[in-house]
C-alpha positions in Angstrom: 6.5 -16.9 -9.4 9.3 -15.1 -7.5 7.8 -12.4 -5.4 9.1 -9.8 -3.0 6.6 -8.1 -0.7 8.0 -4.7 0.4 6.5 -3.8 3.7 5.8 -6.3 6.4 3.1 -4.6 8.4 -0.5 -5.8 8.5 -1.2 -6.2 4.9 2.3 -6.9 3.8 2.8 -9.8 6.2 -0.6 -11.2 5.2 0.2 -11.0 1.4 3.5 -12.8 2.0 1.8 -15.5 4.0 -1.0 -15.9 1.4 1.2 -16.1 -1.6 3.7 -18.4 0.0 0.8 -20.7 1.0 -0.3 -20.8 -2.6 2.9 -21.9 -4.2 5.0 -18.8 -4.8 8.7 -18.1 -3.8 8.3 -15.2 -1.4 10.7 -12.7 0.2 9.3 -10.4 2.8 11.2 -7.1 3.3 11.1 -4.5 6.0 13.4 -1.7 7.2 15.8 -2.9 9.8 14.7 -0.4 12.4 10.9 -0.9 11.7 8.8 -2.2 14.5 6.9 -4.6 12.2 10.1 -6.1 10.8 11.6 -6.5 14.3 8.6 -8.4 15.6 8.7 -10.9 12.7 12.4 -11.2 13.0 12.4 -11.8 16.8 9.3 -13.8 17.3 8.5 -15.3 13.9 5.0 -14.0 13.9 2.8 -10.9 14.5 -0.7 -10.4 15.6 -2.1 -11.5 12.2 0.1 -14.3 10.8 2.9 -16.7 11.7 5.9 -16.2 9.5 6.0 -19.3 7.3 9.5 -20.9 7.3 9.4 -20.9 3.5 9.3 -17.0 3.5 12.7 -15.4 3.4 12.6 -12.4 5.7 15.1 -9.7 4.9 16.0 -6.0 5.7 18.2 -5.9 2.6 16.3 -4.0 -0.1 18.8 -4.9 -2.8 18.4 -8.6 -2.1 14.6 -8.3 -2.1 14.5 -6.5 -5.4 17.0 -8.7 -7.2 15.0 -11.8 -6.1 11.7 -10.8 -7.5 10.0 -11.0 -10.9 7.0 -9.2 -9.2 7.4 -6.6 -6.5 4.4 -6.0 -4.3 4.4 -2.8 -2.3 2.4 -2.5 0.9 3.4 0.6 2.9 1.8 3.9 4.0 0.6 5.6 0.8 2.1 9.0 1.8 5.5 7.5 1.9 5.4 5.9 -1.5 7.1 8.6 -3.6 10.1 8.7 -1.2 10.3 4.9 -1.1 10.3 4.8 -4.9 13.5 6.9 -4.9 15.2 4.1 -3.0 13.8 1.4 -5.3 14.8 3.0 -8.5 18.4 3.2 -7.4 18.4 -0.5 -8.7 17.6 -1.9 -12.1 13.9 -2.6 -12.0 13.2 -2.2 -15.7 12.1 -5.8 -16.1 10.1 -6.0 -12.8 6.3 -5.9 -12.5 4.9 -3.8 -9.6 1.7 -4.5 -7.7 0.4 -1.9 -5.3 -1.4 -3.6 -2.4 -2.2 -0.3 -0.7 -4.9 2.3 -0.8 -4.6 6.1 -0.8 -4.1 9.3 -2.8 -0.9 11.4 -2.4 -2.0 14.5 -0.5 0.7 16.9 -1.9 -0.1 16.2 -5.5 -3.5 14.5 -5.7 -1.8 11.6 -7.6 -3.2 8.1 -7.6 -0.5 5.7 -6.4 0.1 4.2 -9.9 0.8 7.7 -11.1 3.4 8.1 -8.3 5.1 5.0 -9.8 5.0 6.3 -13.4 6.4 9.6 -12.2 9.1 7.7 -10.5 10.1 6.1 -13.9 8.2 2.9 -13.8 6.5 1.8 -17.1 2.7 2.0 -16.7 2.4 -1.3 -18.5 4.3 -2.9 -15.6 2.0 -1.6 -12.8 -1.0 -3.2 -11.2 -3.3 -2.5 -8.2 -4.6 -5.2 -5.9 -7.6 -4.0 -3.9 -11.0 -5.0 -2.6 -12.9 -6.2 0.5 -11.5 -8.5 3.1 -10.0 -8.4 6.5 -6.9 -10.4 7.4 -8.5 -11.8 10.5 -11.3 -13.3 8.3 -8.9 -14.6 5.7 -6.6 -16.3 8.2 -9.7 -17.9 9.7 -10.5 -19.4 6.3 -13.3 -17.1 5.4 -13.1 -16.3 1.6 -13.7 -13.1 -0.2 -13.5 -11.4 -3.6 -10.9 -8.9 -4.7 -9.8 -7.0 -7.8 -6.6 -6.7 -9.8 -6.5 -3.8 -12.2 -3.9 -2.4 -14.6 -3.5 -0.3 -17.7 -2.0 -3.5 -19.2 -4.7 -6.1 -19.8 -2.3 -9.0 -20.1 -0.6 -8.2 -16.8 -3.8 -8.0 -14.8 -5.2 -11.3 -16.3 -1.9 -13.1 -15.6 -1.6 -11.8 -12.0 -5.2 -12.6 -11.2 -4.9 -16.1 -12.5 -1.5 -16.6 -10.7 -2.8 -15.3 -7.4 -6.3 -16.8 -7.3 -7.2 -19.5 -4.8 -10.2 -20.9 -2.9 -9.6 -18.1 -0.3 -9.6 -15.2 -2.7 -11.6 -15.0 -5.9 -10.2 -12.3 -8.2 -11.9 -10.2 -10.8 -10.2 -8.2 -13.5 -10.6 -4.5 -13.0 -11.6 -2.5 -16.1 -11.0 1.1 -14.9 -7.7 1.8 -13.1 -8.7 5.4 -12.3 -12.0 4.2 -10.7 -10.4 1.2 -9.0 -7.7 3.3 -7.3 -9.9 6.2 -6.4 -12.7 4.0 -5.1 -10.3 1.9 -3.0 -8.8 5.0 -1.4 -12.1 6.7 -0.8 -13.6 3.8 1.1 -11.3 4.6 3.9 -12.8 8.1 4.2 -16.2 6.7 4.4 -15.0 4.2 6.9 -14.2 7.1 9.3 -17.7 8.3 9.0 -19.1 4.8 9.8 -17.0 4.9 13.0 -18.4 8.4 13.9 -21.9 7.1 13.4 -21.2 4.1 15.6 -19.7 6.4 18.3 -22.7 8.7 18.1 -25.2 5.9 18.2 -26.4 6.6 14.7 -25.9 3.1 13.3 -29.1 3.3 11.3 -27.6 6.0 9.1 -25.0 3.6 7.6 -27.4 2.6 4.8 -27.6 6.3 3.8 -23.9 6.7 4.2 -23.2 3.8 1.8 -25.4 5.0 -0.9 -24.6 8.7 -0.7 -20.9 8.1 -0.2 -20.7 5.9 -3.2 -22.6 8.5 -5.2 -20.1 11.3 -4.4 -17.2 9.0 -5.2 -18.8 8.1 -8.5 -19.0 11.8 -9.4 -15.3 12.3 -8.7 -14.3 9.2 -10.7 -16.3 10.4 -13.7 -14.8 13.9 -13.5 -11.3 12.5 -13.4 -11.9 10.4 -16.5 -12.9 7.1 -15.0 -16.1 5.1 -15.2 -18.5 6.2 -12.5 -19.8 2.6 -12.2 -16.5 1.6 -10.6 -17.8 3.3 -7.4 -20.4 0.5 -7.2 -17.9 -2.4 -7.6 -15.7 -4.4 -5.3 -12.9 -1.7 -5.1 -15.2 0.9 -3.5 -18.7 -0.2 -2.5 -17.7 -3.8 -1.8 -14.7 -2.9 0.3 -16.7 0.0 1.8 -19.5 -2.3 3.0 -16.9 -4.6 4.7 -15.4 -1.6 6.4 -18.6 -0.1 7.6 -19.6 -3.1 9.7 -16.3 -4.6 10.7 -14.7 -4.6 14.1 -11.3 -5.0 12.3 -11.4 -1.8 10.2 -8.8 0.7 11.3 -10.7 3.6 9.7 -14.0 2.7 11.3 -12.3 2.3 14.6 -10.5 5.6 14.2 -13.9 7.4 13.7 -15.4 5.6 16.6 -12.6 6.5 19.0 -12.5 10.1 17.7 -16.1 10.6 19.0 -14.9 9.3 22.4 -11.9 11.8 22.4 -9.7 8.7 22.4 -6.5 8.3 20.3 -6.3 5.4 17.8 -2.7 4.3 17.7 -2.6 2.5 14.3 -2.7 3.9 10.8 -6.0 5.2 9.4 -5.3 6.1 5.8 -8.7 7.8 5.5 -7.4 10.9 7.3 -4.8 11.8 4.7 -7.1 10.6 1.9 -9.9 13.0 3.0 -7.4 15.9 2.6 -6.4 14.6 -0.9 -10.0 14.1 -2.0 -11.0 17.5 -0.8 -8.3 19.0 -3.0 -9.4 16.9 -6.0 -13.0 17.9 -5.5 -12.0 21.6 -5.6 -9.8 21.0 -8.6 -12.4 19.2 -10.6 -15.4 21.1 -9.4 -17.1 18.1 -7.8 -19.5 18.2 -4.8 -18.1 16.0 -2.1 -20.2 16.8 1.0 -19.3 13.7 3.1 -15.6 13.9 2.2 -15.6 17.6 3.2 -17.3 16.7 6.5 -14.6 14.2 7.3 -12.0 16.8 6.5 -13.6 19.3 8.8 -13.8 16.7 11.6 -10.2 15.6 11.3 -8.5 18.9 10.4 -10.9 21.7 11.7 -9.7 24.0 14.5 -12.0 23.7 17.5 -11.7 23.4 21.3 -15.0 21.5 21.4 -15.1 17.8 22.4 -14.9 15.7 19.2 -18.4 14.3 19.8 -19.9 17.8 19.8 -17.9 18.7 16.7 -19.0 15.5 14.9 -22.7 16.1 15.8 -22.5 19.6 14.4 -20.9 18.5 11.1 -23.5 15.8 10.7 -26.3 18.3 11.3 -24.8 20.5 8.5 -25.2 17.6 6.1 -28.9 17.4 6.8 -29.3 21.2 6.3 -28.2 21.0 2.7 -30.6 21.9 0.0 -32.9 19.1 -1.3 -31.5 17.6 -4.5 -32.2 14.8 -7.0 -30.8 11.6 -5.7 -28.5 11.0 -8.7 -27.5 14.6 -9.3 -24.2 15.1 -11.2 
């Protein structure tokens, strides 16, 4: 399969490496002035992978699009709509798109596949590739399971079968709403895991996993998805990997926040917390953990972050007693 991976940061460079090593004809694209692109161009590698000589690295977007049967996008979620304006300047009517990214557009509350359809891409040509796994583990040969989902059953089956290997076992997703929301929401919960680590409350991670998944399930159901998706690979599976991993950006962000230190890399959960808070209000869904993350990340306070985090956690424990599986 001819594939172009648009975005050559952490996940983009890994996806190009992975697909090239499993028999596909891969172009890797990045903006000419982008740091990640420059590193690959100048050194032939980054901190995650070596650039395989069979991968064609380019900063020419037209060249990358024309090469591909399948276009994989791996960029910051909040930049997707603007990026699609550039992509749709070319004829992409026969291209399939795979979103290898996790997030919700803050300004609109749109899932990322909705951003593509609103940009003029046929929903039957869009898929999402999500699930647990860290690049450092994959490149060390440690396998994991992931999900490919789409509104087009034929497309998701074909992609999963084309992309599978002894390193990644794919499952077919059955609920694109739940798959995308769950994948995005796990980054919010990852921030909380880091806060718990920073506060020395590691024992609370079990409660975080169960209560976090439950509130995400409520939101998925309210938005028309299958609430069971919250307990699958896209959310709970990926969430579990995030909560305990030294490699998780979102967990590390939360841990450093408590220490009043700045995390220099992208933590998608910060923007996603804002987007989910809006969705919770729009759909009338109780999202106490999400709202706590929003308060920690966006609240106005001169207190040290550790004190702020401890107060927010205390508020969660002051909530009224409820049935465990309340709707």
